[in-house]
LOKOLMI-884264 format. One record per residue (C-alpha): residue number from 1; x, y, z; residue in three letters; chain. Coordinates in steps of 0.2 Angstrom, whole numbers. Example, Ala and Ser with C-alpha at 12.3 -4.5 7.8 and 13.67 -1.06 7.14 Angstrom:
// LOKOLMI-884264
+-----+-------+-------+-------+------+-----+
! seq !    xx !    yy !    zz ! type ! mol !
+-----+-------+-------+-------+------+-----+
!   1 !    62 !   -22 !    39 !  ALA !   A !
!   2 !    68 !    -5 !    36 !  SER !   A !
+-----+-------+-------+-------+------+-----+
END
This chain:
// LOKOLMI-884264
+-----+-------+-------+-------+------+-----+
! seq !    xx !    yy !    zz ! type ! mol !
+-----+-------+-------+-------+------+-----+
!   1 !  -377 !   206 !   171 !  UNK !   A !
!   2 !  -395 !   214 !   174 !  UNK !   A !
!   3 !  -405 !   218 !   160 !  UNK !   A !
!   4 !  -419 !   231 !   160 !  UNK !   A !
!   5 !  -436 !   225 !   154 !  UNK !   A !
!   6 !  -450 !   236 !   144 !  UNK !   A !
!   7 !  -467 !   231 !   136 !  UNK !   A !
!   8 !  -476 !   244 !   121 !  UNK !   A !
!   9 !  -493 !   234 !   125 !  UNK !   A !
!  10 !  -497 !   227 !   107 !  UNK !   A !
!  11 !  -481 !   232 !   101 !  UNK !   A !
!  12 !  -468 !   223 !   108 !  UNK !   A !
!  13 !  -457 !   219 !   121 !  UNK !   A !
!  14 !  -439 !   226 !   121 !  UNK !   A !
!  15 !  -422 !   220 !   133 !  UNK !   A !
!  16 !  -409 !   234 !   135 !  UNK !   A !
!  17 !  -392 !   227 !   145 !  UNK !   A !
!  18 !  -387 !   236 !   160 !  UNK !   A !
!  19 !  -376 !   248 !   147 !  UNK !   A !
!  20 !  -392 !   254 !   139 !  UNK !   A !
!  21 !  -390 !   243 !   122 !  UNK !   A !
!  22 !  -405 !   234 !   115 !  UNK !   A !
!  23 !  -402 !   221 !   112 !  UNK !   A !
!  24 !  -419 !   210 !   108 !  UNK !   A !
!  25 !  -438 !   217 !   102 !  UNK !   A !
!  26 !  -451 !   205 !   100 !  UNK !   A !
!  27 !  -462 !   211 !    91 !  UNK !   A !
!  28 !  -480 !   204 !    90 !  UNK !   A !
!  29 !  -490 !   218 !    82 !  UNK !   A !
!  30 !  -498 !   212 !    65 !  UNK !   A !
!  31 !  -487 !   214 !    53 !  UNK !   A !
!  32 !  -498 !   227 !    38 !  UNK !   A !
!  33 !  -496 !   216 !    24 !  UNK !   A !
!  34 !  -505 !   197 !    23 !  UNK !   A !
!  35 !  -494 !   191 !     8 !  UNK !   A !
!  36 !  -477 !   192 !    19 !  UNK !   A !
!  37 !  -486 !   181 !    32 !  UNK !   A !
!  38 !  -491 !   191 !    48 !  UNK !   A !
!  39 !  -482 !   184 !    62 !  UNK !   A !
!  40 !  -473 !   189 !    78 !  UNK !   A !
!  41 !  -453 !   190 !    76 !  UNK !   A !
!  42 !  -440 !   195 !    83 !  UNK !   A !
!  43 !  -429 !   209 !    77 !  UNK !   A !
!  44 !  -416 !   220 !    79 !  UNK !   A !
!  45 !  -406 !   206 !    90 !  UNK !   A !
!  46 !  -390 !   217 !    93 !  UNK !   A !
!  47 !  -372 !   210 !   103 !  UNK !   A !
!  48 !  -369 !   217 !   119 !  UNK !   A !
!  49 !  -359 !   232 !   112 !  UNK !   A !
!  50 !  -374 !   236 !   101 !  UNK !   A !
!  51 !  -368 !   226 !    83 !  UNK !   A !
!  52 !  -385 !   222 !    74 !  UNK !   A !
!  53 !  -386 !   202 !    69 !  UNK !   A !
!  54 !  -403 !   201 !    59 !  UNK !   A !
!  55 !  -409 !   207 !    46 !  UNK !   A !
!  56 !  -426 !   215 !    43 !  UNK !   A !
!  57 !  -438 !   214 !    25 !  UNK !   A !
!  58 !  -423 !   215 !    14 !  UNK !   A !
!  59 !  -424 !   218 !    -3 !  UNK !   A !
!  60 !  -422 !   201 !    -9 !  UNK !   A !
!  61 !  -436 !   194 !     3 !  UNK !   A !
!  62 !  -447 !   205 !    12 !  UNK !   A !
!  63 !  -454 !   191 !    21 !  UNK !   A !
!  64 !  -436 !   189 !    30 !  UNK !   A !
!  65 !  -439 !   197 !    49 !  UNK !   A !
!  66 !  -426 !   193 !    61 !  UNK !   A !
!  67 !  -428 !   178 !    69 !  UNK !   A !
!  68 !  -445 !   170 !    68 !  UNK !   A !
!  69 !  -456 !   155 !    68 !  UNK !   A !
!  70 !  -460 !   149 !    53 !  UNK !   A !
!  71 !  -467 !   133 !    41 !  UNK !   A !
!  72 !  -463 !   134 !    21 !  UNK !   A !
!  73 !  -475 !   121 !    16 !  UNK !   A !
!  74 !  -490 !   118 !    30 !  UNK !   A !
!  75 !  -504 !   104 !    19 !  UNK !   A !
!  76 !  -505 !   115 !     5 !  UNK !   A !
!  77 !  -504 !   132 !    14 !  UNK !   A !
!  78 !  -488 !   145 !    16 !  UNK !   A !
!  79 !  -487 !   150 !    34 !  UNK !   A !
!  80 !  -468 !   158 !    30 !  UNK !   A !
!  81 !  -474 !   170 !    18 !  UNK !   A !
!  82 !  -471 !   177 !     0 !  UNK !   A !
!  83 !  -473 !   167 !   -14 !  UNK !   A !
!  84 !  -475 !   148 !   -14 !  UNK !   A !
!  85 !  -463 !   133 !   -24 !  UNK !   A !
!  86 !  -476 !   123 !   -34 !  UNK !   A !
!  87 !  -464 !   105 !   -44 !  UNK !   A !
!  88 !  -464 !   111 !   -63 !  UNK !   A !
!  89 !  -470 !   130 !   -61 !  UNK !   A !
!  90 !  -457 !   137 !   -49 !  UNK !   A !
!  91 !  -461 !   151 !   -36 !  UNK !   A !
!  92 !  -476 !   158 !   -39 !  UNK !   A !
!  93 !  -486 !   173 !   -30 !  UNK !   A !
!  94 !  -501 !   165 !   -21 !  UNK !   A !
!  95 !  -508 !   176 !    -7 !  UNK !   A !
!  96 !  -523 !   166 !    -6 !  UNK !   A !
!  97 !  -511 !   153 !     2 !  UNK !   A !
!  98 !  -502 !   161 !    13 !  UNK !   A !
!  99 !  -509 !   160 !    32 !  UNK !   A !
! 100 !  -504 !   170 !    48 !  UNK !   A !
! 101 !  -499 !   165 !    66 !  UNK !   A !
! 102 !  -509 !   176 !    78 !  UNK !   A !
! 103 !  -503 !   183 !    94 !  UNK !   A !
! 104 !  -518 !   179 !   107 !  UNK !   A !
! 105 !  -508 !   184 !   123 !  UNK !   A !
! 106 !  -496 !   182 !   137 !  UNK !   A !
! 107 !  -501 !   171 !   148 !  UNK !   A !
! 108 !  -483 !   173 !   157 !  UNK !   A !
! 109 !  -468 !   188 !   156 !  UNK !   A !
! 110 !  -459 !   185 !   171 !  UNK !   A !
! 111 !  -441 !   199 !   175 !  UNK !   A !
! 112 !  -428 !   194 !   188 !  UNK !   A !
! 113 !  -412 !   203 !   188 !  UNK !   A !
! 114 !  -404 !   196 !   174 !  UNK !   A !
! 115 !  -417 !   183 !   164 !  UNK !   A !
! 116 !  -434 !   189 !   156 !  UNK !   A !
! 117 !  -447 !   173 !   153 !  UNK !   A !
! 118 !  -459 !   173 !   141 !  UNK !   A !
! 119 !  -475 !   163 !   136 !  UNK !   A !
! 120 !  -484 !   168 !   121 !  UNK !   A !
! 121 !  -500 !   158 !   114 !  UNK !   A !
! 122 !  -503 !   157 !    97 !  UNK !   A !
! 123 !  -516 !   154 !    83 !  UNK !   A !
! 124 !  -511 !   147 !    66 !  UNK !   A !
! 125 !  -526 !   154 !    51 !  UNK !   A !
! 126 !  -527 !   147 !    36 !  UNK !   A !
! 127 !  -530 !   159 !    24 !  UNK !   A !
! 128 !  -549 !   157 !    23 !  UNK !   A !
! 129 !  -548 !   159 !    42 !  UNK !   A !
! 130 !  -550 !   142 !    48 !  UNK !   A !
! 131 !  -538 !   141 !    64 !  UNK !   A !
! 132 !  -527 !   126 !    59 !  UNK !   A !
! 133 !  -514 !   125 !    77 !  UNK !   A !
! 134 !  -514 !   131 !    92 !  UNK !   A !
! 135 !  -495 !   137 !    98 !  UNK !   A !
! 136 !  -486 !   139 !   114 !  UNK !   A !
! 137 !  -473 !   148 !   112 !  UNK !   A !
! 138 !  -458 !   151 !   124 !  UNK !   A !
! 139 !  -444 !   165 !   125 !  UNK !   A !
! 140 !  -430 !   165 !   137 !  UNK !   A !
! 141 !  -418 !   177 !   139 !  UNK !   A !
! 142 !  -401 !   172 !   150 !  UNK !   A !
! 143 !  -383 !   171 !   152 !  UNK !   A !
! 144 !  -378 !   189 !   147 !  UNK !   A !
! 145 !  -363 !   191 !   150 !  UNK !   A !
! 146 !  -353 !   207 !   147 !  UNK !   A !
! 147 !  -335 !   200 !   153 !  UNK !   A !
! 148 !  -337 !   188 !   138 !  UNK !   A !
! 149 !  -348 !   199 !   127 !  UNK !   A !
! 150 !  -360 !   185 !   125 !  UNK !   A !
! 151 !  -381 !   182 !   129 !  UNK !   A !
! 152 !  -393 !   168 !   125 !  UNK !   A !
! 153 !  -413 !   168 !   117 !  UNK !   A !
! 154 !  -422 !   151 !   120 !  UNK !   A !
! 155 !  -435 !   147 !   111 !  UNK !   A !
! 156 !  -446 !   132 !   112 !  UNK !   A !
! 157 !  -464 !   128 !   103 !  UNK !   A !
! 158 !  -477 !   115 !   106 !  UNK !   A !
! 159 !  -489 !   112 !    93 !  UNK !   A !
! 160 !  -506 !   106 !    95 !  UNK !   A !
! 161 !  -517 !   101 !    78 !  UNK !   A !
! 162 !  -535 !   109 !    79 !  UNK !   A !
! 163 !  -539 !   101 !    63 !  UNK !   A !
! 164 !  -551 !    86 !    60 !  UNK !   A !
! 165 !  -538 !    79 !    47 !  UNK !   A !
! 166 !  -517 !    79 !    49 !  UNK !   A !
! 167 !  -506 !    92 !    47 !  UNK !   A !
! 168 !  -492 !    91 !    36 !  UNK !   A !
! 169 !  -476 !    98 !    38 !  UNK !   A !
! 170 !  -467 !    97 !    21 !  UNK !   A !
! 171 !  -454 !   113 !    12 !  UNK !   A !
! 172 !  -450 !   116 !    -5 !  UNK !   A !
! 173 !  -438 !   102 !    -7 !  UNK !   A !
! 174 !  -452 !    88 !    -3 !  UNK !   A !
! 175 !  -460 !    95 !   -15 !  UNK !   A !
! 176 !  -447 !    94 !   -30 !  UNK !   A !
! 177 !  -433 !   109 !   -27 !  UNK !   A !
! 178 !  -416 !   100 !   -23 !  UNK !   A !
! 179 !  -407 !   106 !    -8 !  UNK !   A !
! 180 !  -421 !   122 !    -2 !  UNK !   A !
! 181 !  -428 !   113 !    12 !  UNK !   A !
! 182 !  -431 !   128 !    21 !  UNK !   A !
! 183 !  -445 !   128 !    38 !  UNK !   A !
! 184 !  -446 !   131 !    56 !  UNK !   A !
! 185 !  -436 !   143 !    66 !  UNK !   A !
! 186 !  -428 !   154 !    53 !  UNK !   A !
! 187 !  -414 !   167 !    56 !  UNK !   A !
! 188 !  -411 !   181 !    43 !  UNK !   A !
! 189 !  -393 !   189 !    45 !  UNK !   A !
! 190 !  -391 !   209 !    39 !  UNK !   A !
! 191 !  -380 !   212 !    24 !  UNK !   A !
! 192 !  -363 !   214 !    33 !  UNK !   A !
! 193 !  -365 !   195 !    34 !  UNK !   A !
! 194 !  -365 !   191 !    16 !  UNK !   A !
! 195 !  -352 !   179 !    14 !  UNK !   A !
! 196 !  -348 !   175 !    32 !  UNK !   A !
! 197 !  -339 !   162 !    40 !  UNK !   A !
! 198 !  -350 !   147 !    44 !  UNK !   A !
! 199 !  -347 !   129 !    55 !  UNK !   A !
! 200 !  -352 !   116 !    64 !  UNK !   A !
! 201 !  -341 !   104 !    77 !  UNK !   A !
! 202 !  -335 !    94 !    65 !  UNK !   A !
! 203 !  -335 !   104 !    46 !  UNK !   A !
! 204 !  -323 !   116 !    38 !  UNK !   A !
! 205 !  -332 !   132 !    36 !  UNK !   A !
! 206 !  -342 !   130 !    20 !  UNK !   A !
! 207 !  -359 !   135 !    21 !  UNK !   A !
! 208 !  -363 !   123 !     6 !  UNK !   A !
! 209 !  -357 !   108 !    14 !  UNK !   A !
! 210 !  -366 !   112 !    29 !  UNK !   A !
! 211 !  -384 !   114 !    17 !  UNK !   A !
! 212 !  -394 !    99 !    23 !  UNK !   A !
! 213 !  -384 !    93 !    36 !  UNK !   A !
! 214 !  -385 !    87 !    54 !  UNK !   A !
! 215 !  -377 !    93 !    72 !  UNK !   A !
! 216 !  -380 !    99 !    87 !  UNK !   A !
! 217 !  -374 !   119 !    82 !  UNK !   A !
! 218 !  -370 !   127 !    69 !  UNK !   A !
! 219 !  -361 !   146 !    71 !  UNK !   A !
! 220 !  -360 !   160 !    60 !  UNK !   A !
! 221 !  -348 !   175 !    62 !  UNK !   A !
! 222 !  -344 !   190 !    50 !  UNK !   A !
! 223 !  -336 !   205 !    50 !  UNK !   A !
! 224 !  -348 !   222 !    51 !  UNK !   A !
! 225 !  -349 !   236 !    41 !  UNK !   A !
! 226 !  -345 !   253 !    46 !  UNK !   A !
! 227 !  -335 !   247 !    62 !  UNK !   A !
! 228 !  -321 !   238 !    65 !  UNK !   A !
! 229 !  -329 !   222 !    74 !  UNK !   A !
! 230 !  -334 !   206 !    71 !  UNK !   A !
! 231 !  -348 !   196 !    81 !  UNK !   A !
! 232 !  -355 !   176 !    81 !  UNK !   A !
! 233 !  -370 !   168 !    80 !  UNK !   A !
! 234 !  -372 !   150 !    87 !  UNK !   A !
! 235 !  -388 !   142 !    83 !  UNK !   A !
! 236 !  -389 !   126 !    94 !  UNK !   A !
! 237 !  -403 !   112 !    99 !  UNK !   A !
! 238 !  -410 !   105 !   113 !  UNK !   A !
! 239 !  -403 !    89 !   117 !  UNK !   A !
! 240 !  -424 !    82 !   118 !  UNK !   A !
! 241 !  -425 !    88 !    98 !  UNK !   A !
! 242 !  -414 !    73 !    96 !  UNK !   A !
! 243 !  -433 !    63 !   101 !  UNK !   A !
! 244 !  -443 !    76 !    93 !  UNK !   A !
! 245 !  -458 !    71 !    80 !  UNK !   A !
! 246 !  -446 !    72 !    64 !  UNK !   A !
! 247 !  -426 !    73 !    63 !  UNK !   A !
! 248 !  -420 !    90 !    58 !  UNK !   A !
! 249 !  -405 !    97 !    44 !  UNK !   A !
! 250 !  -401 !   113 !    45 !  UNK !   A !
! 251 !  -405 !   126 !    29 !  UNK !   A !
! 252 !  -392 !   137 !    29 !  UNK !   A !
! 253 !  -383 !   150 !    17 !  UNK !   A !
! 254 !  -369 !   164 !    17 !  UNK !   A !
! 255 !  -371 !   167 !    -2 !  UNK !   A !
! 256 !  -383 !   175 !   -10 !  UNK !   A !
! 257 !  -388 !   181 !     7 !  UNK !   A !
! 258 !  -384 !   174 !    24 !  UNK !   A !
! 259 !  -399 !   164 !    32 !  UNK !   A !
! 260 !  -400 !   150 !    43 !  UNK !   A !
! 261 !  -416 !   139 !    47 !  UNK !   A !
! 262 !  -419 !   124 !    60 !  UNK !   A !
! 263 !  -426 !   114 !    46 !  UNK !   A !
! 264 !  -440 !    97 !    51 !  UNK !   A !
! 265 !  -444 !    95 !    35 !  UNK !   A !
! 266 !  -430 !   100 !    24 !  UNK !   A !
! 267 !  -430 !    79 !    14 !  UNK !   A !
! 268 !  -447 !    71 !    19 !  UNK !   A !
! 269 !  -464 !    77 !    24 !  UNK !   A !
! 270 !  -470 !    74 !    40 !  UNK !   A !
! 271 !  -489 !    72 !    49 !  UNK !   A !
! 272 !  -497 !    78 !    64 !  UNK !   A !
! 273 !  -512 !    69 !    67 !  UNK !   A !
! 274 !  -527 !    78 !    74 !  UNK !   A !
! 275 !  -526 !    84 !    94 !  UNK !   A !
! 276 !  -509 !    78 !    93 !  UNK !   A !
! 277 !  -494 !    88 !    99 !  UNK !   A !
! 278 !  -475 !    91 !    94 !  UNK !   A !
! 279 !  -464 !   102 !   104 !  UNK !   A !
! 280 !  -445 !   108 !   100 !  UNK !   A !
! 281 !  -432 !   118 !   108 !  UNK !   A !
! 282 !  -419 !   131 !   101 !  UNK !   A !
! 283 !  -405 !   142 !   111 !  UNK !   A !
! 284 !  -397 !   155 !    99 !  UNK !   A !
! 285 !  -381 !   161 !   106 !  UNK !   A !
! 286 !  -376 !   181 !   104 !  UNK !   A !
! 287 !  -358 !   185 !   106 !  UNK !   A !
! 288 !  -347 !   200 !   100 !  UNK !   A !
! 289 !  -329 !   194 !    92 !  UNK !   A !
! 290 !  -327 !   181 !    75 !  UNK !   A !
! 291 !  -328 !   164 !    88 !  UNK !   A !
! 292 !  -320 !   147 !    82 !  UNK !   A !
! 293 !  -326 !   129 !    87 !  UNK !   A !
! 294 !  -317 !   128 !   102 !  UNK !   A !
! 295 !  -325 !   143 !   108 !  UNK !   A !
! 296 !  -342 !   139 !   104 !  UNK !   A !
! 297 !  -339 !   121 !   110 !  UNK !   A !
! 298 !  -335 !   125 !   126 !  UNK !   A !
! 299 !  -346 !   142 !   128 !  UNK !   A !
! 300 !  -362 !   130 !   124 !  UNK !   A !
! 301 !  -354 !   115 !   137 !  UNK !   A !
! 302 !  -355 !   130 !   149 !  UNK !   A !
! 303 !  -373 !   132 !   148 !  UNK !   A !
! 304 !  -384 !   121 !   156 !  UNK !   A !
! 305 !  -404 !   115 !   148 !  UNK !   A !
+-----+-------+-------+-------+------+-----+
END
């Protein structure tokens, strides 16, 4: 199935399916509110039938924006956005700790008939303006299948420490809050995903059981408002993530709001030494319909990395 790519320079890159549905918009224009941690994000993400599967600036967390790379606790800075968790004091509004991710350019934007490949250069900037890290980001839209009603987005990161001291990656849990290990690539679902069904390869459909767990993939399915339709979003690790700088765990909630993060520092901090680099690669599959465990597993098996 062919795709159509458009680029509003300085604003966003958008991908539309052959039927005219815009399935992805990647926004790299700086956000107006620094407290929400200015950084690029993907929103909206839609199924081929046009069902939106991302939320944007919900009233409970204005800094949740579609699908975005984050780091909630990074050497005392907050690249997640919003309030900062401080042990013994709870969540505090500390704007002086909120950093940003600056878009520096696109070394590559390559569109083929059914595939878009994007390479992006970014700089992670602390609140005081110091450049802390250089990121090479990769985005690939592929496997757009009208018959199956699905498409895939691959998202990769290579991060290099620009400081003269280690970068320490953590989460609210490493700072003392139980089972709140959110950080890393984060998805915020729309309101109609609240209370949706979450499952992994070998576990029951229960987000509470999956919180802090490990598995090669996790799926989230829900019924939409306004239309008689379901959709499914699948989050998958690339095989090489098993050998990454630090093991990952799932941060996942269905209630009171829907969210998933590939948390790279859920229970323990890890450090990236000066001038060193780490990398992760992820896949997000977006499908029409309420998929079950067997269908998700078969679909992922048929999508080579």
